C-alpha positions in Angstrom: 0.0 -0.1 0.0 1.5 3.4 -1.1 0.5 6.9 -0.3 0.0 7.6 -4.0 -3.0 5.2 -4.0 -4.6 6.8 -0.9 -7.3 9.6 -0.8 -6.5 13.0 0.6 -7.9 12.2 4.2 -5.8 9.2 4.4 -2.8 11.2 3.4 -3.6 13.8 6.0 -4.1 11.1 8.6 -0.6 9.6 7.6 1.2 12.9 7.9 -0.1 13.7 11.4 0.7 10.3 12.7 3.9 9.8 10.9 5.5 13.1 11.9 4.0 14.0 15.2 4.0 10.9 17.5 6.4 10.9 20.4 8.2 7.8 21.7 8.6 6.8 25.3 9.7 3.6 27.2 7.1 1.2 28.4 7.6 -1.8 30.6 8.8 -5.0 29.4 9.9 -5.6 25.8 7.7 -2.9 24.3 8.0 0.8 23.4 5.2 3.1 23.5 4.3 5.5 20.7 1.8 8.2 21.6 -0.1 10.3 19.0 -0.8 13.9 19.3 -4.4 13.0 19.8 -3.5 10.9 22.9 -3.9 7.4 21.3 -1.2 5.0 22.4 0.3 2.0 20.7 2.8 -0.5 22.2 5.5 -1.9 19.8 8.2 -4.4 20.4 11.6 -2.9 21.3 13.3 -4.2 18.2 10.9 -2.2 15.9 12.6 0.7 14.3 11.5 3.9 15.3 10.3 4.9 11.6 8.7 1.6 11.2 7.2 1.6 14.6 5.6 5.0 14.0 4.2 3.9 10.8 2.7 0.8 12.4 1.4 3.0 15.1 -0.6 5.1 12.8 -1.7 2.2 10.6 -2.9 0.4 13.8 -4.7 3.5 14.8 -6.3 3.9 11.3 -7.5 0.4 11.3 -8.8 0.5 14.8 -11.1 3.3 13.6 -11.8 1.4 10.3 -12.1 -2.4 11.0 -13.9 -2.8 7.7 -10.5 -2.9 6.0 -9.5 -6.0 8.0 -10.6 -9.4 6.6 -9.5 -12.7 8.2 -6.5 -11.0 9.8 -5.3 -9.3 6.6 -5.4 -5.7 5.9 -7.4 -4.7 2.8 -6.2 -1.9 0.4 -7.9 1.6 0.9 -8.9 3.0 -2.6 -10.0 6.5 -3.5 -13.7 5.5 -3.2 -13.4 4.2 0.3 -15.4 5.9 2.9 -13.1 6.5 5.9 -13.6 7.1 9.6 -10.9 9.5 10.7 -9.8 10.6 14.2 -11.4 13.9 14.8 -8.4 15.3 16.7 -5.7 14.0 14.2 -7.2 14.1 10.7 -9.4 17.2 10.7 -8.2 20.8 10.7 -9.3 22.8 13.8 -11.9 24.9 12.1 -13.8 25.5 15.3 -10.6 26.8 17.2 -9.6 29.0 14.4 -13.2 30.6 14.1 -13.3 31.2 17.9 -9.8 32.8 18.0 -10.0 34.7 14.8 -10.4 38.3 16.1 -9.3 38.0 19.7 -6.1 35.9 19.9 -3.9 36.0 16.8 -1.1 34.4 18.5 -3.2 31.4 19.0 -4.2 31.2 15.4 -0.6 31.2 14.5 0.2 28.4 16.7 -2.7 26.3 15.3 -2.4 27.3 11.7 0.8 27.1 9.8 -0.4 29.5 7.1 -3.5 31.4 6.1 -4.5 32.0 2.4 -7.0 34.1 0.7 -8.4 33.2 -2.7 -10.9 35.4 -4.8 -13.2 34.7 -7.6 -13.5 37.1 -10.5 -17.0 38.3 -11.1 -18.6 37.3 -13.2 -17.0 33.9 -13.7 -15.5 31.1 -11.6 -11.7 31.3 -12.1 -10.0 31.1 -8.7 -6.6 32.6 -8.5 -4.1 33.3 -5.6 -4.4 36.8 -4.0 -0.6 37.4 -4.3 -0.9 37.6 -8.1 -2.3 41.0 -7.2 -5.8 42.4 -7.8 -7.0 44.9 -10.5 -8.4 48.4 -9.8 -12.1 49.0 -10.5 -12.9 45.3 -10.2 -15.3 43.3 -8.1 -14.3 40.4 -5.9 -15.5 37.9 -3.3 -13.1 36.2 -0.9 -12.9 32.8 1.0 -10.6 31.9 3.8 -8.8 28.7 4.6 -6.6 27.7 7.5 -3.7 25.2 7.3 -1.9 23.5 10.3 0.2 20.4 10.7 -2.9 18.2 10.3 -4.1 19.7 7.0 -6.1 22.4 5.3 -9.7 23.3 6.3 -12.5 23.7 3.8 -13.0 27.1 2.6 -15.4 29.5 4.3 -18.5 30.8 2.8 -17.7 33.6 0.2 -17.6 37.1 1.4 -19.8 40.0 0.2 -18.8 41.4 -3.1 -16.3 44.3 -3.0 -15.1 46.4 -5.7 -11.5 47.9 -5.6 -10.9 51.5 -6.0 -9.8 52.9 -9.5 -6.3 54.2 -9.9 -6.1 57.8 -8.7 -3.9 60.8 -9.8 -0.7 61.9 -8.0 -0.2 65.3 -9.5 2.9 66.0 -11.6 4.1 69.7 -11.8 5.9 71.8 -14.4 8.7 74.2 -13.3 7.5 77.1 -11.0 7.6 80.6 -12.1 8.6 83.4 -9.7 7.0 86.9 -9.5 6.8 89.7 -7.1 5.3 88.3 -3.9 3.9 85.1 -5.5 4.6 82.2 -7.7 2.8 79.9 -10.1 3.1 76.2 -11.2 1.2 74.2 -13.6 -0.2 70.7 -12.9 0.9 68.7 -16.0 -1.6 65.7 -15.6 -4.6 67.8 -14.7 -7.9 66.0 -15.2 -11.1 67.9 -14.5 -13.0 64.6 -13.6 -11.1 64.8 -10.3 -11.7 67.3 -7.4 -8.5 69.1 -6.4 -7.6 70.7 -3.0 -4.5 72.8 -2.5 -2.6 73.8 0.6 0.7 75.7 1.1 3.0 76.3 4.0 2.7 80.1 3.6 0.7 82.7 1.6 -2.7 81.8 0.0 -2.8 79.0 -2.5 -5.6 78.5 -5.2 -6.0 76.4 -8.2 -7.7 77.4 -11.6 -10.0 75.2 -13.7 -7.0 74.4 -15.9 -4.8 73.3 -13.2 -2.6 76.4 -12.6 -1.7 76.8 -9.0 -1.0 80.2 -7.7 0.4 81.2 -4.3 0.0 84.9 -3.3 0.8 86.9 -0.3 4.6 86.1 0.0 7.5 88.1 1.1 10.6 88.7 -1.0 12.4 85.5 -2.0 10.1 83.4 0.1 10.2 79.7 -0.3 6.8 77.8 -0.1 5.8 74.1 -0.5 2.4 73.5 -2.1 0.5 70.1 -1.7 -2.3 69.2 -4.0 -4.5 66.3 -3.2 -7.0 64.7 -5.7 -10.3 62.8 -5.0 -13.0 61.0 -7.0 -15.8 58.6 -6.1 -14.7 55.0 -6.8 -10.9 56.0 -7.2 -8.0 56.0 -4.7 -7.1 59.6 -3.5 -3.7 60.9 -4.5 -1.4 63.8 -3.6 1.8 65.6 -4.8 4.0 68.4 -3.6 6.2 71.1 -5.3 8.3 73.9 -3.7 8.5 77.3 -5.5 9.6 80.7 -4.3 8.7 84.4 -4.8 10.9 86.8 -6.8 14.2 87.5 -5.1 14.8 91.0 -3.9 16.0 93.5 -6.5 19.6 94.8 -6.1 18.9 98.6 -6.2 21.6 101.1 -5.3 20.8 103.5 -2.6 24.2 105.2 -2.1 27.0 105.7 -4.6 30.4 104.1 -4.0 32.9 106.4 -2.4 36.6 106.8 -3.7 39.3 107.6 -1.1 42.8 108.7 -2.2 46.1 108.6 -0.3 49.7 108.9 -1.2 50.0 105.1 -1.6 46.6 103.7 -2.0 43.3 104.3 -3.8 40.2 102.6 -2.1 36.7 102.2 -3.4 33.9 101.3 -1.1 30.8 99.7 -2.3 28.2 102.3 -1.1 24.8 100.6 -0.3 22.2 98.6 -2.1 18.6 97.4 -1.4 19.7 94.0 -0.7 22.9 92.6 0.9 25.3 91.4 -1.8 26.8 88.0 -1.7 29.3 89.0 -4.3 30.8 92.1 -5.7 33.1 93.5 -8.2 34.9 96.9 -8.4 36.3 98.7 -11.5 38.7 101.5 -11.6 38.7 104.1 -14.3 41.2 106.9 -14.9 40.1 109.6 -17.3 37.3 107.2 -18.6 39.7 104.4 -19.4 39.4 101.0 -17.5 42.5 100.3 -15.5 41.5 97.0 -13.7 38.7 95.2 -11.9 38.9 93.5 -8.6 36.3 90.8 -7.7 35.3 89.8 -4.2 37.4 86.7 -2.9 34.6 85.5 -0.9 30.9 84.8 -1.5 29.3 83.6 -4.8 31.8 83.2 -7.7 31.1 85.8 -10.5 32.5 84.8 -13.9 34.8 87.4 -15.8 32.4 88.1 -18.5 30.1 89.8 -16.1 32.3 92.9 -16.4 32.3 93.4 -20.2 35.1 95.9 -20.2 37.4 93.8 -18.3 39.8 91.1 -19.6 41.6 88.3 -17.9 44.9 90.2 -17.7 42.9 93.2 -15.9 41.0 91.0 -13.3 42.2 90.3 -9.7 40.0 88.5 -7.0 41.4 90.1 -3.8 38.5 92.5 -2.8 36.3 92.1 0.1 32.5 92.3 -0.2 32.5 96.0 0.7 35.7 97.4 -0.7 38.7 97.2 -3.1 42.2 98.9 -3.1 44.6 99.8 -5.7 48.1 101.1 -5.5 48.3 104.8 -6.3 50.4 105.6 -9.2 52.1 109.1 -10.3 50.3 108.4 -13.6 47.1 109.0 -12.0 47.9 112.6 -10.6 45.8 115.3 -12.1 43.4 112.9 -13.7 39.7 111.9 -13.1 39.2 108.9 -11.1 36.0 106.9 -10.8 35.0 103.4 -9.5 32.1 101.4 -10.5 30.6 98.7 -8.4 28.5 95.7 -9.3 26.6 94.0 -6.5 25.0 90.4 -6.7 22.7 88.1 -4.8 20.4 85.4 -5.9 20.5 86.3 -9.5 19.6 90.0 -8.8 22.4 92.5 -10.0 22.9 96.1 -9.2 25.3 98.6 -10.7 26.5 102.2 -10.0 29.5 104.3 -10.2 31.1 106.8 -7.8 31.6 110.6 -8.3 34.6 111.8 -10.1 37.7 112.3 -7.9 40.8 114.2 -9.1 44.1 112.7 -8.0 46.5 115.2 -6.5 
């Protein structure tokens, strides 16, 4: 008799008795094998453990099914045979699982080696594993089975039908545009079938019927994050965020630079601008002719070409953010000296020049 010829219930019975029984000593020349259901069978000492266990579960099975014994011989169990099985051994513990389902998950896990969900597409009768994923906007019913060392329970009754949500929209954005006290940004995948809501970390945010988001009421060069959420009945909600900023402060000159002369040095101070420069460039002119330009050594790096009248040979980078100095030359005496300053910060540029000074 082989397992391949046995029905599912018999295989389940075999598995529980072949793998689970424990062995303990009994008196005399016998060893006792105890099933997990409590049934005991005494075997001779010289019966190997594997053989002994197999004999134990066979004896247990035939004790429950005496119709398979004829004149002291065991009859073959066929697929059509009606079997009587040990309730504790061969039948999954459906009642225990049902009682413990919502209140004691740890107990379920100890009773059941795995849980599985199956679903049935509507309409139709094709059953597929849930881990193949489910589709959006599709109706499903679900059944539950539990599996432990004894075997797998029968499926539960089908659940009510449930329809999955459709795929929602997580907004995508174009590049933000900066303006005085505000910025705008366009939603690239705008769909008027969805409802849009917009919030911002500062200012007042709104959205047009074409998906243009506008944030107003901002200060100069203020960074703001906007979050847009989408909803639609029967669809999953979505959200997306984008950060923009208002226009940077203009670099407007409020005081001209000042040229100071001494016997050895010529100094040009930057004067003042409407914003604080993060880089500066100073240019010296004598009788209207460019002599040299000195860029600030610290702060943002400014390229040479930002001073169009300067050349590589006439540029140095030793100035501070507020002043530059040159060595006084006798060639400058009696001539008109001026200094121009360029101030830079966050793409804003300001430019002005000093009053004319005559070297003595």
